[in-house]
MIDRENMI-283265 format. One line per field, with one value per residue (C-alpha): residue in three letters; z, y, x. Coordinates in steps of 0.25 Angstrom, whole numbers, plus 5000, padded with zeros to 4 digits. Each point is the difference from the previous one (the first is absolute). Example, Ala and Ser with C-alpha at 12.3 -4.5 7.8 and 13.67 -1.06 7.14 Angstrom:
BEGIN
residu = [ALA_SER]
w = [5031_4998]
v = [4982_5014]
u = [5049_5006]
REM end
This chain:
BEGIN
residu = [UNK_UNK_UNK_UNK_UNK_UNK_UNK_UNK_UNK_UNK_UNK_UNK_UNK_UNK_UNK_UNK_UNK_UNK_UNK_UNK_UNK_UNK_UNK_UNK_UNK_UNK_UNK_UNK_UNK_UNK_UNK_UNK_UNK_UNK_UNK_UNK_UNK_UNK_UNK_UNK_UNK_UNK_UNK_UNK_UNK_UNK_UNK_UNK_UNK_UNK_UNK_UNK_UNK_UNK_UNK_UNK_UNK_UNK_UNK_UNK_UNK_UNK_UNK_UNK_UNK_UNK_UNK_UNK_UNK_UNK_UNK_UNK_UNK_UNK_UNK_UNK_UNK_UNK_UNK_UNK_UNK_UNK_UNK_UNK_UNK_UNK_UNK_UNK_UNK_UNK_UNK_UNK_UNK_UNK_UNK_UNK_UNK_UNK_UNK_UNK_UNK_UNK_UNK_UNK_UNK_UNK_UNK_UNK_UNK_UNK_UNK_UNK_UNK_UNK_UNK_UNK_UNK_UNK_UNK_UNK_UNK_UNK_UNK_UNK_UNK_UNK_UNK_UNK_UNK_UNK_UNK_UNK_UNK_UNK_UNK_UNK_UNK_UNK_UNK_UNK_UNK_UNK_UNK_UNK_UNK_UNK_UNK_UNK_UNK_UNK_UNK_UNK_UNK_UNK_UNK_UNK_UNK_UNK_UNK_UNK_UNK_UNK_UNK_UNK_UNK_UNK_UNK_UNK_UNK_UNK_UNK_UNK_UNK_UNK_UNK_UNK_UNK_UNK_UNK_UNK_UNK_UNK_UNK_UNK_UNK_UNK_UNK_UNK_UNK_UNK_UNK_UNK_UNK_UNK_UNK_UNK_UNK_UNK_UNK_UNK_UNK_UNK_UNK_UNK_UNK_UNK_UNK_UNK_UNK_UNK_UNK_UNK_UNK_UNK_UNK_UNK_UNK_UNK_UNK_UNK_UNK_UNK_UNK_UNK_UNK_UNK_UNK_UNK_UNK_UNK_UNK_UNK_UNK_UNK_UNK_UNK_UNK_UNK_UNK_UNK_UNK_UNK_UNK_UNK_UNK_UNK_UNK_UNK_UNK_UNK_UNK_UNK_UNK_UNK_UNK_UNK_UNK_UNK_UNK_UNK_UNK_UNK_UNK_UNK_UNK_UNK_UNK_UNK_UNK_UNK_UNK_UNK_UNK_UNK_UNK_UNK_UNK_UNK_UNK_UNK_UNK_UNK_UNK_UNK_UNK_UNK_UNK_UNK_UNK_UNK_UNK_UNK_UNK_UNK_UNK_UNK_UNK_UNK_UNK_UNK_UNK_UNK_UNK_UNK_UNK_UNK_UNK_UNK_UNK_UNK_UNK_UNK]
w = [4967_4995_5005_4996_5001_4995_5000_5005_5001_5004_4992_4998_4991_4994_5002_4996_4997_4989_4997_4987_4990_4995_5012_5011_5008_5007_4997_5004_4993_5007_4993_5007_5002_5004_4996_5015_5009_5014_5007_4994_5004_5009_4993_4993_4998_5007_5000_4991_4999_4990_4995_4989_5000_4989_5003_5001_4999_4988_4996_4988_4989_5010_4991_4994_5012_5012_5013_5015_5003_5014_5002_5014_5007_5016_4998_5001_4993_5009_5006_5004_4988_4998_4987_4999_4990_4993_5004_4991_4989_4986_4989_4988_4997_4987_4997_4990_4997_5013_5009_5010_4992_5003_5011_5000_5010_5005_5010_5005_5007_4995_4987_4997_4988_4996_4988_4998_4986_4990_4986_4994_4987_4990_4992_5002_4996_5010_5004_5012_5013_5014_5010_5015_5006_5013_5003_4996_5000_5009_4999_5011_5004_5011_5003_5005_4991_5003_5010_4997_4999_4994_5004_4986_5000_4991_5003_4997_5005_4997_5004_5005_4996_5012_4995_4995_4990_5007_4988_4985_4992_4995_4990_5001_4989_5003_5000_5007_5005_5004_5013_5005_4993_4998_4999_5004_4987_5009_5009_4990_5002_4986_4999_4995_4995_4997_4985_4990_5003_5005_5015_5006_5015_5002_5013_5004_5011_5004_5002_5007_4989_4991_4989_4989_4996_4988_4989_4985_5006_4998_5013_4994_5002_4991_4995_4992_4998_4994_5007_5006_5003_5013_5001_4989_5010_5009_4992_5011_5014_5008_5013_5009_5011_5009_5003_5013_4999_4989_5001_4997_5003_4994_4991_4988_4991_4988_4991_4987_4990_5009_5012_5006_5009_4995_5009_5015_5010_5013_4999_4989_5007_4993_5006_4993_5002_4993_4997_4995_5001_4996_5002_4986_5001_5007_5002_5006_5004_5001_5005_4995_5007_4993_4990_4987_4987_4994_4989_5001_5014_5012_5007_5011_4997_5004_4993_5006_4992_5000_4992_4998_4992_4997_4999_4986]
v = [4953_5013_5016_5013_5013_5008_5013_4999_5009_5000_5007_5002_4988_4991_4987_4987_4985_4989_4987_4997_4991_4995_4995_5000_5008_5013_5013_5015_5014_5012_5013_5013_5010_5013_5004_5003_4991_4998_4993_4995_4992_5008_5004_4988_4992_4987_4985_4991_4985_4990_4985_4993_4984_4991_4998_4984_5001_5010_5005_4996_5008_5007_5006_4994_5000_4999_5006_5004_5013_5005_5016_5007_5011_5001_5017_5009_5012_5013_5000_4986_4992_4987_4993_4989_4991_4987_4986_4988_5008_4992_5007_4998_5001_5005_4995_5003_4990_4994_5013_5005_5006_5010_4996_5003_4997_5005_4996_5007_5012_5000_5001_4998_5001_5000_5003_4996_4996_5011_5001_5014_5004_5011_5003_4987_4994_4990_5007_4991_4993_5005_4989_5002_4988_5003_5011_5002_5013_4999_5006_4997_5004_4996_5004_4993_5000_5011_5007_5014_5001_4991_4999_5001_4996_5000_4994_4988_4989_4992_4997_5012_5002_4995_5008_5012_5008_5011_5008_5002_5001_4991_5004_4990_4999_4995_5000_5008_4993_5011_4998_5008_5013_5008_5016_5007_5004_5006_4990_4989_4993_4997_4991_5005_4995_5004_4993_4998_5004_4994_4996_5001_5002_5004_4995_5007_4991_5010_5012_4991_5004_4995_5009_4998_4994_5003_5009_5003_4995_5006_5002_4995_4994_4993_5001_4994_4990_5012_5006_5015_5007_5008_5010_5003_5003_4988_4990_4991_4996_5004_4992_5007_4990_4997_4986_4994_4986_4992_5009_5017_5008_5013_5008_4999_5012_5001_5007_5008_4998_5007_4992_5011_4997_5003_5005_4997_4988_4995_4987_4997_4988_4989_4988_4990_4989_4991_4987_4988_5000_5014_5006_4994_5005_5011_5001_5012_5004_5015_5008_5014_5008_5013_5010_5004_5006_4988_5001_5014_5002_4999_4987_4990_4987_4988_4993_4988_4987_4994_4998_4988_5000_4992_5005_5004]
u = [5111_5007_4998_5001_4995_4987_4993_4987_4987_4985_4989_4987_4995_4990_5003_4992_5002_4996_5001_5007_4991_5012_5008_4989_5010_4997_5006_5000_5000_5003_4997_5006_4989_5008_5014_5005_5006_4994_5010_5015_5012_5010_5013_5008_4988_4995_5007_4993_5003_4993_5002_4994_4999_4995_4985_4998_4984_4998_4987_4993_5006_5009_5012_5012_5008_4990_5008_4995_5004_5003_5004_4999_5007_5005_4997_4989_4996_5002_4986_5001_4994_5004_5002_4991_5008_4998_5003_4999_4992_4999_5009_5009_5014_5005_5014_5012_5011_4999_5001_4991_4990_4987_4990_4984_4989_4989_4987_4989_5007_5014_5009_5013_5009_5014_5010_5015_4998_4997_5000_5003_4994_5000_4990_4993_5014_5007_5014_5004_4997_5003_5002_5002_5007_5002_4987_4985_4993_4986_4987_4990_4986_4990_4988_4986_4987_4992_5011_5001_5015_5013_5015_5007_5016_5011_5013_5011_5004_5014_5014_5007_5015_5008_5013_4997_5010_5007_5005_4996_4986_4990_4988_4988_4990_4986_4987_4987_4988_4989_4992_4989_5001_4988_4997_4987_4991_4990_4996_5002_5014_5006_5012_5014_5013_5013_5001_5011_5015_5011_5002_5015_5006_5015_5006_5012_5006_5011_4991_4990_4987_4991_4994_4991_4986_4992_5003_4994_4987_4985_4990_4987_4987_4990_4987_4993_5012_5008_5012_4998_5013_4996_5012_5009_5011_5000_5011_5005_5001_5013_5006_5010_5003_5014_5005_5000_5007_4992_4989_4996_4988_4999_4989_4991_4994_4994_5008_5002_5011_5012_4995_4993_4989_4985_4990_5000_5000_4997_5006_5012_5007_5009_5007_5008_5010_5011_5000_5010_5015_5007_4986_4996_4986_4991_4986_4993_4985_4996_4986_4998_4987_4998_4994_5003_4995_4992_4991_4999_4999_5006_4997_5003_5007_5008_5008_5007_5009_5013_5012_5007_5014_5014_5013_5004]
REM end
């Protein structure tokens, strides 16, 4: 059993479940229907716990590395909503070089994906593979079929650094995985993404700060399978956080090329942690709820996601 933290929120949602014709296993879909948060986790997020075991009785056609995935939280959202979690849900694990890799699992009401192995491409050309060996990023959704709301969460699980550096700086290169990120286009929720650019976090252990995020990117949606830039001024996401022990908390904003915030926000939280000897890795999660000029109009939006990174 490993543990970590997540930022979670509940929002209006259309939830449905189906049975895969390939695996004969149930899976669920959760589609947010309003770009506003009904309820969220307390500052600092919620504790999450998870485990992955080999599936001794895999279903027919049940993936390459069949696994039983369990995830839960002892905490509730601020208004008391509990996390239902998943127990021994059939899923899959992708391994890289014998290292712990990426877990994916879904049943009739919950869905979980993790990313710790990430391939970086530039113009469809492979550049490098980033492998986190001590932690993983997590994206989670839950909501019963037919219910009007769902809970969405982004976070991380791993082995926190036990002896943190007391001085010096470290730069971490990484990847960004979008969580639930939508904007309100006249009542229709459209997905949006920060695409391209670079992902980098800098920790100043003496000052006790973590700064950085995504830069030189584009804020886009996709229509007819083609990217549409929503605001040319938005080029990234900036995290500004303070370290306590092996974890950090702070803010996250959509920003321009000079790291100036674009638009306004009601929620702008970021959390993170360091993993491995000497803080060799870090992971962060962010949730932003706000309003900005998107596709030519001021529109409400929610953006959430995770960052995983290794020390340069």
